[in-house]
ZAMARGU-4260 file (C-alpha; in steps of 0.2 Angstrom, whole numbers, plus 5000, padded with zeros to 4 digits):
<rodrens>
0) 4939/4199/5179 | 4922/4197/5172 | 4916/4211/5184 | 4927/4223/5178 | 4923/4219/5160
5) 4903/4221/5166 | 4908/4240/5173 | 4918/4246/5159 | 4903/4241/5148 | 4892/4250/5159
10) 4903/4266/5162 | 4909/4269/5144 | 4892/4274/5137 | 4890/4285/5154 | 4905/4294/5150
15) 4897/4302/5133 | 4882/4308/5142 | 4891/4323/5152 | 4886/4334/5139 | 4867/4331/5143
20) 4870/4336/5160 | 4864/4354/5165 | 4880/4366/5164 | 4884/4375/5180 | 4878/4393/5181
25) 4891/4406/5179 | 4894/4416/5196 | 4883/4432/5195 | 4896/4447/5195 | 4898/4455/5211
30) 4888/4472/5216 | 4905/4481/5214 | 4904/4477/5197 | 4887/4482/5191 | 4886/4496/5202
35) 4904/4505/5203 | 4906/4518/5218 | 4904/4535/5213 | 4919/4546/5211 | 4921/4558/5226
40) 4933/4571/5232 | 4946/4558/5238 | 4944/4544/5225 | 4941/4540/5207 | 4935/4522/5204
45) 4935/4511/5189 | 4931/4492/5185 | 4940/4481/5172 | 4939/4464/5167 | 4952/4453/5158
50) 4960/4435/5157 | 4973/4439/5171 | 4974/4451/5186 | 4986/4463/5178 | 4974/4465/5161
55) 4960/4467/5172 | 4969/4481/5182 | 4974/4490/5167 | 4956/4490/5160 | 4949/4497/5177
60) 4962/4511/5176 | 4957/4513/5158 | 4939/4516/5163 | 4945/4530/5175 | 4954/4538/5164
65) 4941/4538/5150 | 4932/4549/5161 | 4946/4561/5163 | 4953/4561/5145 | 4942/4557/5130
70) 4944/4564/5113 | 4928/4562/5103 | 4928/4567/5085 | 4913/4564/5072 | 4913/4564/5054
75) 4897/4568/5043 | 4895/4565/5024 | 4879/4567/5013 | 4877/4563/4996 | 4864/4570/4983
80) 4861/4563/4966 | 4849/4567/4951 | 4846/4553/4939 | 4831/4555/4928 | 4822/4567/4939
85) 4824/4555/4954 | 4833/4562/4969 | 4842/4550/4979 | 4851/4555/4997 | 4861/4548/5006
90) 4870/4553/5024 | 4882/4544/5034 | 4890/4548/5051 | 4905/4541/5061 | 4909/4545/5079
95) 4927/4541/5085 | 4932/4539/5104 | 4948/4538/5109 | 4955/4537/5128 | 4970/4547/5131
100) 4985/4540/5137 | 4984/4545/5156 | 4998/4540/5169 | 4991/4534/5188 | 5006/4532/5200
105) 4995/4533/5216 | 4981/4519/5213 | 4975/4505/5223 | 4968/4489/5220 | 4952/4488/5232
110) 4944/4471/5226 | 4945/4457/5215 | 4934/4443/5211 | 4935/4428/5197 | 4923/4431/5181
115) 4918/4419/5169 | 4932/4425/5157 | 4946/4428/5170 | 4946/4443/5185 | 4937/4458/5188
120) 4946/4472/5198 | 4940/4486/5207 | 4953/4500/5207 | 4954/4517/5214 | 4965/4532/5212
125) 4970/4546/5224 | 4961/4562/5217 | 4972/4574/5226 | 4988/4565/5222 | 4983/4563/5203
130) 4979/4581/5203 | 4996/4586/5212 | 5006/4574/5199 | 4997/4584/5185 | 5001/4600/5193
135) 5020/4596/5194 | 5021/4589/5176 | 5013/4605/5170 | 5024/4617/5180 | 5040/4606/5174
140) 5035/4608/5156 | 5032/4628/5158 | 5048/4630/5165 | 5057/4619/5152 | 5047/4631/5138
145) 5053/4647/5147 | 5070/4643/5148 | 5070/4637/5129 | 5060/4653/5124 | 5073/4665/5133
150) 5086/4663/5119 | 5074/4667/5106
</rodrens>
């Protein structure tokens, strides 16, 4: 009983020292995260990170969509005022970037890895299949427009 009490008295202060220990170094990101493969005639590549695999996958697909369909708009405003022969000029600019909604049906999750905040995902999209999908959608839309305009 005395030994148990002595062990507890010695162990309790050590529990509070855990914060003084050096923290484990976070894992470095894999090479494919830092240097995403270049897009080719066959594949479009994207990397994403998220708290779970599905969120990371969506971020990787958004990375690819940003390469294809981004709307950028800007606004510049300037103001000049004169007060007691003092001229005051102010200018400001604002740039907005919006990734347009893009659907990908032919993608492959190529690699995954754990990150400090969840997961990294490397996704590749079949470029030719994507082009065929977009062409088919445009053809369908064109056909519907022709049918609608025939009655006019």
